[in-house]
C-alpha positions in Angstrom: 54.1 -24.2 60.4 51.2 -23.2 58.3 52.0 -20.8 55.4 49.3 -18.8 53.9 49.6 -18.6 50.1 48.5 -15.2 48.7 47.3 -15.4 45.1 48.4 -12.6 42.8 44.8 -12.1 41.6 42.6 -14.1 43.9 41.7 -14.5 47.5 44.1 -16.0 50.1 43.1 -19.0 52.1 42.5 -17.3 55.4 40.8 -14.1 54.4 37.0 -13.7 54.3 35.1 -13.0 51.1 34.0 -9.7 52.6 37.6 -8.5 53.1 38.5 -9.7 49.6 35.6 -7.8 48.0 36.3 -4.7 50.2 39.9 -4.7 48.8 38.7 -5.1 45.2 36.2 -2.3 45.5 38.7 0.0 47.2 41.1 -0.6 44.2 38.3 -0.1 41.7 37.1 3.1 43.4 40.6 4.6 43.4 41.0 3.7 39.7 37.7 5.3 38.8 38.3 8.6 40.6 39.9 10.3 37.5 37.2 9.1 35.1 33.8 8.4 36.7 31.8 10.2 39.5 29.1 7.5 39.5 31.6 4.7 39.6 33.2 6.3 42.7 29.9 6.6 44.4 28.9 3.0 43.8 32.4 1.6 44.4 32.9 3.5 47.7 29.5 2.4 49.0 30.3 -1.2 48.1 33.7 -0.9 49.8 32.1 0.4 53.0 29.5 -2.3 53.0 32.0 -5.2 52.6 34.5 -3.6 55.0 31.9 -3.2 57.8 30.8 -6.8 57.4 34.4 -8.2 57.3 35.3 -10.1 60.5 39.0 -9.1 60.1 38.1 -5.4 60.2 36.4 -5.8 63.6 39.2 -7.9 65.0 41.8 -5.3 63.9 39.9 -2.3 65.0 41.6 -1.7 68.3 45.2 -2.5 67.4 45.3 -0.9 64.0 43.3 2.3 64.6 45.1 3.2 67.9 48.4 3.1 65.9 47.1 5.3 63.1 47.1 9.0 64.0 45.8 9.9 60.5 42.7 7.7 61.0 42.2 9.2 64.4 42.5 12.7 63.1 40.1 12.0 60.3 37.5 10.7 62.7 38.0 13.6 65.1 37.5 16.1 62.3 34.3 14.5 61.0 32.9 14.2 64.6 33.5 17.9 65.2 31.9 18.8 61.9 28.9 16.7 62.9 28.6 18.3 66.3 28.6 21.8 64.6 25.2 20.9 63.1 23.7 21.9 66.4 24.6 25.6 65.8 25.0 25.9 62.1 23.9 29.2 60.7 22.8 27.3 57.5 20.1 25.3 59.4 20.0 21.6 59.9 19.0 20.4 56.4 21.5 22.5 54.5 24.2 21.8 57.1 23.6 18.1 56.9 23.9 18.1 53.1 27.2 19.9 53.4 28.4 17.5 56.1 27.8 14.5 53.8 30.4 15.9 51.4 32.9 15.2 54.2 31.7 11.6 54.8 34.7 10.5 52.7 36.8 11.1 55.9 35.2 8.0 57.4 36.8 5.9 54.6 40.3 6.5 55.9 39.9 4.3 59.1 38.2 1.6 57.1 41.0 1.6 54.5 43.6 1.4 57.2 41.8 -1.7 58.7 41.2 -3.4 55.3 44.8 -3.1 54.2 46.6 -3.7 57.5 48.1 -7.1 56.7 50.9 -8.6 54.6 48.5 -9.1 51.6 47.6 -5.4 51.8 50.9 -4.4 50.3 50.2 -6.5 47.2 46.8 -4.9 46.9 48.3 -1.4 47.4 50.7 -2.0 44.5 47.7 -3.1 42.3 45.8 0.0 43.4 48.7 2.3 42.5 49.1 0.8 39.0 45.4 0.9 38.4 45.3 4.6 39.2 48.4 5.1 37.0 46.5 3.4 34.1 43.5 5.6 34.3 45.6 8.8 34.7 47.5 7.8 31.6 44.3 7.2 29.7 43.1 10.7 30.7 46.4 12.2 29.6 46.3 10.5 26.2 42.7 11.6 25.6 43.5 15.1 26.6 46.2 15.2 24.0 44.0 13.7 21.2 41.1 16.0 22.1 43.5 19.0 22.1 44.8 18.1 18.7 41.3 17.6 17.3 41.7 13.9 16.7 39.0 13.0 19.2 36.1 14.7 20.9 35.8 12.4 23.8 34.5 12.9 27.3 31.6 14.6 29.1 33.6 17.7 29.9 34.9 18.2 26.3 33.8 21.2 24.3 35.1 23.0 21.2 36.1 26.3 22.9 39.9 26.7 23.4 39.7 26.3 27.2 37.6 23.1 27.3 38.9 21.5 24.1 41.4 19.2 25.9 39.1 18.4 28.8 38.0 14.8 29.0 36.4 13.5 32.3 37.2 16.4 34.6 37.6 20.2 34.4 40.8 22.2 34.4 41.2 22.3 38.2 40.7 18.6 38.9 42.3 17.4 35.6 45.2 19.7 36.0 46.0 18.7 39.6 45.8 15.0 38.7 48.0 15.5 35.6 50.5 17.2 37.9 50.3 14.3 40.3 50.9 11.9 37.3 54.4 13.6 37.0 55.2 12.6 40.6 53.6 9.1 40.3 55.4 8.2 37.1 58.7 9.5 38.5 58.3 7.4 41.7 57.4 4.3 39.8 60.4 4.9 37.4 62.8 5.1 40.3 61.7 1.7 41.5 61.8 0.1 38.0 64.7 -0.7 35.7 65.6 -1.1 32.0 63.0 -0.1 29.4 60.2 0.1 32.0 62.0 2.9 33.8 62.7 4.8 30.6 59.0 4.5 29.6 57.8 5.8 33.0 60.2 8.8 32.8 58.7 9.5 29.4 55.2 9.4 30.8 56.3 11.9 33.5 57.7 14.2 30.8 54.5 13.9 28.8 52.4 14.6 31.9 54.5 17.7 32.6 54.0 19.0 29.1 50.3 18.3 29.3 49.7 20.2 32.5 51.9 23.2 31.5 50.8 23.6 27.8 47.6 21.6 27.2 45.4 22.0 30.3 44.8 25.4 31.7 44.3 24.6 35.4 46.4 27.0 37.5 46.5 24.8 40.5 48.0 21.9 38.5 50.5 24.2 36.9 51.7 25.6 40.2 52.0 22.1 41.7 53.9 20.8 38.6 56.3 23.7 38.8 56.8 23.1 42.5 57.5 19.4 41.8 60.1 20.5 39.3 61.7 23.0 41.7 62.0 20.4 44.4 63.5 17.9 42.0 66.1 20.4 40.8 67.0 21.3 44.4 67.4 17.6 45.3 69.5 16.9 42.2 71.7 19.9 42.9 72.3 18.6 46.5 73.3 15.1 45.1 75.2 16.3 42.1 78.7 15.9 43.6 78.2 12.3 44.4 77.4 11.3 40.8 80.0 9.6 38.6 80.9 11.3 35.3 78.2 9.5 33.2 75.5 10.1 35.7 76.5 13.8 35.9 76.1 14.1 32.1 72.7 12.4 32.2 71.5 14.5 35.1 72.7 17.7 33.4 70.8 16.8 30.2 67.7 16.1 32.3 67.9 19.3 34.3 68.5 21.2 31.0 65.4 19.7 29.5 63.3 20.6 32.5 64.6 24.1 32.4 63.8 24.4 28.7 60.2 23.3 29.5 59.8 25.8 32.2 61.3 28.6 30.1 59.1 27.7 27.2 56.1 27.8 29.5 56.9 31.2 30.8 57.4 32.6 27.3 54.5 30.7 25.7 52.0 31.3 28.5 51.2 35.0 27.8 47.7 34.0 27.0 47.4 31.3 29.6 45.4 31.5 32.9 48.4 31.4 35.2 49.8 34.5 33.4 46.5 36.2 33.7 46.4 36.1 37.5 47.6 39.6 38.2 45.4 41.0 35.4 42.3 39.3 36.9 43.1 40.7 40.4 43.5 44.2 38.9 40.2 44.0 36.9 38.4 43.0 40.0 39.9 45.8 42.2 39.6 48.6 39.6 36.6 47.6 37.5 34.5 45.5 40.0 34.7 42.7 37.4 33.9 39.1 38.4 37.1 37.3 37.8 38.3 34.0 39.1 41.3 35.3 41.1 39.5 38.5 42.1 36.6 36.8 43.7 38.9 34.4 45.5 40.6 37.3 47.2 37.1 38.6 48.1 36.2 35.3 49.5 39.4 35.2 51.6 38.6 38.7 53.0 35.0 37.6 53.9 36.4 34.5 55.6 38.8 36.4 57.7 36.0 38.8 58.7 33.8 36.0 59.7 36.5 34.2 61.6 37.3 37.4 63.5 33.6 37.6 64.6 33.5 33.9 65.8 37.1 32.9 66.2 36.7 29.8 68.4 34.0 27.5 67.0 32.8 29.3 63.9 29.3 29.3 62.3 28.8 25.6 61.9 29.1 23.2 59.0 27.7 24.4 55.7 27.4 28.0 56.9 29.6 29.7 54.3 27.0 30.6 51.7 24.5 31.9 54.4 27.1 34.2 55.9 28.6 35.2 52.5 25.1 36.2 51.4 24.6 38.3 54.5 27.9 40.2 53.9 27.3 40.7 50.2 23.6 41.8 50.5 24.4 45.4 49.6 27.2 44.8 47.1 27.1 44.8 43.2 29.3 43.5 40.4 32.2 41.3 41.3 31.9 42.2 45.0 28.5 40.5 45.0 30.0 37.2 43.8 28.7 34.2 45.7 29.8 30.6 46.5 29.2 27.9 49.0 32.9 27.7 50.0 35.8 30.3 50.0 37.9 28.2 47.6 40.4 27.6 50.4 40.1 24.6 52.7 41.8 26.3 55.6 39.4 29.3 55.5 36.5 26.9 54.9 37.3 25.1 58.1 37.9 28.4 59.9 34.5 29.8 59.0 32.7 26.5 59.9 34.6 25.5 63.0 36.8 28.6 63.9 40.3 28.0 65.1 39.3 24.6 66.4 38.6 23.6 62.8 41.8 25.0 61.4 43.8 23.2 64.2 42.0 19.9 63.5 42.6 20.2 59.8 46.3 21.0 60.3 46.6 18.1 62.7 45.0 15.8 60.2 47.5 16.8 57.5 50.5 16.5 59.8 49.3 13.1 61.1 48.9 11.9 57.5 52.4 13.3 56.7 54.0 11.4 59.5 52.4 8.2 58.4 53.5 8.7 54.9 57.1 9.0 56.1 56.8 5.5 57.6 56.2 3.9 54.2 58.7 2.1 52.0 59.6 3.4 48.5 57.9 4.0 46.1 54.8 4.2 48.2 56.5 6.9 50.4 57.2 9.2 47.5 53.8 8.6 45.9 51.9 9.3 49.2 54.1 12.3 50.1 53.9 13.7 46.6 50.1 13.8 46.6 50.0 15.1 50.1 52.2 18.0 49.0 50.0 18.7 46.0 46.9 18.5 48.2 48.2 20.9 50.8 49.3 23.3 48.1 46.0 23.1 46.3 44.1 23.7 49.5 45.5 27.2 49.6 43.4 28.1 46.5 40.7 25.4 46.5 38.6 23.4 49.0 40.1 20.1 48.0 38.9 18.0 50.9 35.4 19.2 50.2 35.7 18.7 46.4 34.6 15.3 45.1 37.5 14.3 42.8 40.5 15.6 44.7 39.1 14.6 48.1 38.3 11.1 47.1 41.6 10.7 45.4 43.3 11.8 48.6 41.3 9.6 50.9 41.5 6.4 48.9 45.1 6.7 47.7 46.5 7.8 51.1 44.2 5.5 53.1 45.3 2.4 51.1 49.0 3.3 51.3 49.2 4.2 55.0 47.2 1.0 55.8 50.3 -0.9 54.7 52.8 1.0 56.9 55.3 -1.1 58.8 54.3 -1.8 62.3 50.6 -1.5 61.7 48.6 -3.8 63.9 47.8 -7.1 62.3 44.9 -9.4 62.6 45.6 -11.5 65.7 43.6 -14.6 64.4 45.5 -14.5 61.1 48.8 -14.2 62.9 48.0 -17.3 65.0 47.1 -19.2 61.8 50.5 -18.5 60.3 52.4 -19.7 63.4 
């Protein structure tokens, strides 16, 4: 029987150079998401090129894609968005430009095909650790920028809000820092000895960073939700611990509670604590505030969805329709944006209930595939899916460059390695 040797760093004997390069560029693209927009654009284009020219991808297409409901849902959502160009209120040119922001959906089927073999699991582990490294780099620089030791990064400025920013703003950076809490915890559970302790320390530092250093409300809400879920799970398992484990768990829970309490007390001048005030200023003073205009955008979205509930106004139509509704308004009520800062409402305005149903199906399908993964990939994928869904309630994360590409490449790589995924028939014959 012929045994294929898989090199830890190189190409296996049976895979094509195109497949090998596609995997490398997928790994590189995921690692660059937290730090480089240009790198992601170049890396994702190279990944697509090598994936589409790989003979293994075409041989696997039928068996692997039919078994991936997440890939099918991603294709269906993009196809319906494309068809809506025919009736978009924004016109063809503007609608097409907006549609191209969703082209990242097409990477999910390609990632599933590229990583759907035994070697894909090794590459997936490399990808996760590469992402972990760049997220830790971002965290360290956010701390040093905040303390005034460095002034690094294109987003950094000297004002109090932007001082800790490095490569991304408070929304993207905060969400990724919250995810680093989950990622570090998942990797720590799978490690042992000093590595496990070091990873738990990274998780704690990331939690402190998102709560006290960065001022992204989305990341703070996600981080607090992570902590709440962790406490609920620990409480459910507490009775099964031995005495030593109970003491350690109690200390850990107490430390987390202290962090949350300190955040609540310390955050009087933080953006999360200002949410109610921003809404009040918008309602009573017609002032343009972040949370106030979000509520305005949600009201406009619901009004538009009520007018065209089935198929919406077409891709990229939000700004055109918002301008029509706000034409006689002033102050905060005249605020404008190209999306309602809520991915569910964005799909609803563009595609009506059809779009909302497709987007929900896409998320559910991805969730089901995440549950098929082995640990720690299962916890990592499910953790970011949870953050993504929660974040979509206050932001258009699939549309957004950073959060959307992180979702597509991380989830796409991991679900490609799910047990039972169709394998390359020719490679299987070579092994037998």
